[in-house]
C-alpha positions in Angstrom: 300.5 -17.5 161.5 301.8 -16.3 164.4 300.2 -15.9 167.9 298.2 -12.4 167.1 296.6 -13.0 164.2 295.3 -16.4 165.4 294.1 -14.8 168.3 292.5 -12.1 166.0 290.6 -14.4 164.1 289.4 -16.4 167.0 288.0 -13.4 168.8 286.4 -12.5 166.2 285.3 -15.9 164.5 283.8 -16.1 168.2 281.5 -13.0 167.4 280.4 -13.7 164.2 278.6 -16.6 165.7 277.2 -15.0 168.3 275.8 -11.9 166.4 274.6 -14.6 163.6 273.1 -16.5 166.3 271.7 -13.0 167.8 270.1 -11.8 164.1 268.9 -15.1 163.4 266.9 -15.4 167.0 265.8 -11.5 166.6 264.1 -12.4 163.3 262.3 -15.1 164.1 261.7 -14.9 168.0 260.5 -11.2 168.7 257.0 -10.4 169.8 254.9 -7.8 167.9 254.7 -5.5 170.7 258.6 -5.5 170.6 259.3 -4.9 166.9 260.9 -1.6 167.1 263.1 -2.2 169.5 264.0 -5.6 167.7 264.8 -3.7 164.5 267.1 -1.0 166.9 269.0 -4.4 167.9 269.0 -6.0 164.7 270.7 -3.1 163.5 273.1 -2.7 166.5 273.9 -6.4 165.8 274.1 -5.9 162.0 276.5 -3.3 162.3 278.8 -5.5 165.0 279.0 -8.5 162.8 280.5 -6.2 160.0 283.1 -4.6 162.0 284.5 -8.2 163.1 283.9 -9.5 159.7 286.4 -6.0 158.9 288.8 -7.0 162.0 289.3 -10.8 160.8 289.9 -8.9 157.1 292.7 -6.5 157.9 294.1 -7.9 161.7 295.0 -4.1 162.1 298.8 -5.0 164.3 300.7 -2.0 165.9 304.0 -2.5 166.0 306.0 -3.9 169.1 308.0 -1.5 170.3 307.1 2.4 171.6 309.9 3.3 169.2 308.6 1.4 165.9 305.1 2.5 166.5 305.5 5.9 167.0 307.9 7.6 164.5 308.0 11.6 164.3 304.9 12.6 164.4 303.0 9.5 162.7 301.6 6.0 163.6 302.7 2.9 161.3 300.1 0.3 161.5 300.8 -3.5 159.9 298.0 -4.9 158.5 298.1 -9.1 158.7 294.6 -9.9 157.1 293.7 -11.5 153.8 293.2 -7.6 152.4 296.6 -7.4 152.5 297.5 -9.8 150.3 295.0 -8.1 147.5 296.3 -4.5 148.6 296.7 -1.9 151.1 294.3 0.3 149.3 291.5 -2.2 149.9 292.5 -2.6 154.2 292.2 1.0 154.4 288.7 0.5 153.0 288.1 -1.6 155.3 290.0 -0.1 158.4 287.3 3.6 157.6 284.1 1.0 157.6 285.3 -0.2 161.2 285.6 3.0 162.4 281.8 4.0 160.9 280.6 0.6 162.5 282.1 1.9 166.0 280.0 5.3 165.6 277.2 3.7 164.0 276.8 1.0 167.1 277.3 4.0 169.8 274.6 5.8 167.7 272.4 2.8 167.6 272.9 2.2 171.6 271.8 5.9 172.2 268.4 5.3 170.3 267.7 2.2 171.9 267.9 4.0 175.6 265.7 7.1 173.6 263.3 4.1 173.2 263.2 3.1 176.7 262.8 6.5 177.8 260.0 6.6 175.3 258.0 4.0 176.3 258.5 5.4 179.7 257.0 8.5 179.2 254.2 7.3 177.0 252.9 5.5 179.6 252.9 8.7 181.9 251.4 10.8 179.2 254.5 13.0 179.1 255.6 14.7 175.7 258.8 13.0 173.7 261.0 14.8 171.9 261.6 13.0 168.5 265.2 14.6 168.0 266.9 11.5 169.5 265.4 9.5 167.3 266.5 11.5 163.9 269.9 12.2 165.5 270.3 9.0 166.1 269.8 7.2 163.1 271.2 10.2 160.7 274.3 10.1 162.3 274.6 6.9 160.7 274.4 8.4 157.3 276.3 11.8 158.5 279.4 9.5 158.7 279.0 7.1 156.1 282.0 9.6 154.2 284.6 8.1 157.1 285.4 5.3 154.6 286.8 6.9 151.7 287.8 9.6 154.3 290.2 7.1 156.1 291.1 5.6 153.1 292.9 8.6 151.9 294.3 9.5 155.3 295.7 6.0 155.8 297.5 6.0 152.2 299.3 8.9 152.0 302.5 9.0 151.3 305.4 8.8 153.6 309.2 8.4 153.7 308.8 6.7 157.2 307.0 3.5 155.6 309.6 2.8 153.2 312.0 3.3 156.1 310.0 0.8 158.4 309.3 -1.5 155.4 312.8 -1.8 154.9 313.4 -2.7 159.1 310.2 -5.1 159.0 310.2 -6.7 156.0 306.5 -6.5 156.0 304.9 -4.6 153.1 301.5 -4.3 153.7 301.6 -0.8 156.0 299.6 2.3 157.1 300.2 5.2 158.6 298.7 7.7 160.5 300.0 11.4 160.4 298.9 12.9 163.3 300.7 16.2 162.3 298.5 16.3 159.0 295.5 18.3 159.7 292.9 16.6 157.7 294.2 13.9 159.7 294.0 15.2 162.9 290.4 16.3 162.2 289.2 13.0 160.8 290.8 10.8 163.8 288.8 13.5 166.6 286.1 14.2 164.5 285.3 9.9 164.3 286.3 9.7 167.9 283.4 12.3 168.9 281.1 11.1 166.9 281.4 7.7 169.0 281.7 9.4 172.4 278.6 12.0 171.8 276.0 9.4 171.8 277.6 7.2 174.3 277.5 10.4 176.4 273.7 10.9 176.1 273.4 7.1 176.6 274.6 7.7 180.2 271.7 10.8 179.9 269.4 9.1 178.6 269.8 5.9 181.3 269.9 8.2 184.2 266.4 9.8 183.0 265.0 6.4 182.1 265.5 5.2 186.0 264.6 8.1 187.7 
């Protein structure tokens, strides 16, 4: 087992233990007055746990040199996890799950800040816009098609894959074709679906501390 794979698995294992302990503590130690907030935290921990398991199952590795990593208008990724022993298709699905969990965690983080802001506003007698909670939760369901969409994007046929496979000797390969309009839209959308809630968190944090 090469060093990169070993390091990824070790990092993921530590994260899995930490999140499992957090979930256990939330379930058995949450005070009744923090029940709703603990649900948000529990959901966030579960998303993080799923993402870590996916990371350990796929062990996505970029080629070591830039000329191999980016070939023309495409980006080649090597899969070194257990999913590679089953099929590249499974690895592509797992990668999509990871991307979904990134946006879900960001949305839940935004929801946690919105809940804290709500608590402060309620105690001072001010109103609160339920849009933040509805929007954050809905985003998780809206983004669920990211899983099959990433599978489609990563498993597109490209002669560059066969060329790289012949040079590297590695069979479990996926490719991100940035010249492909669908792939370009998908990557930008998934990035924005994580970035927008994160920026909203910064705004909510500022409003909470004001």
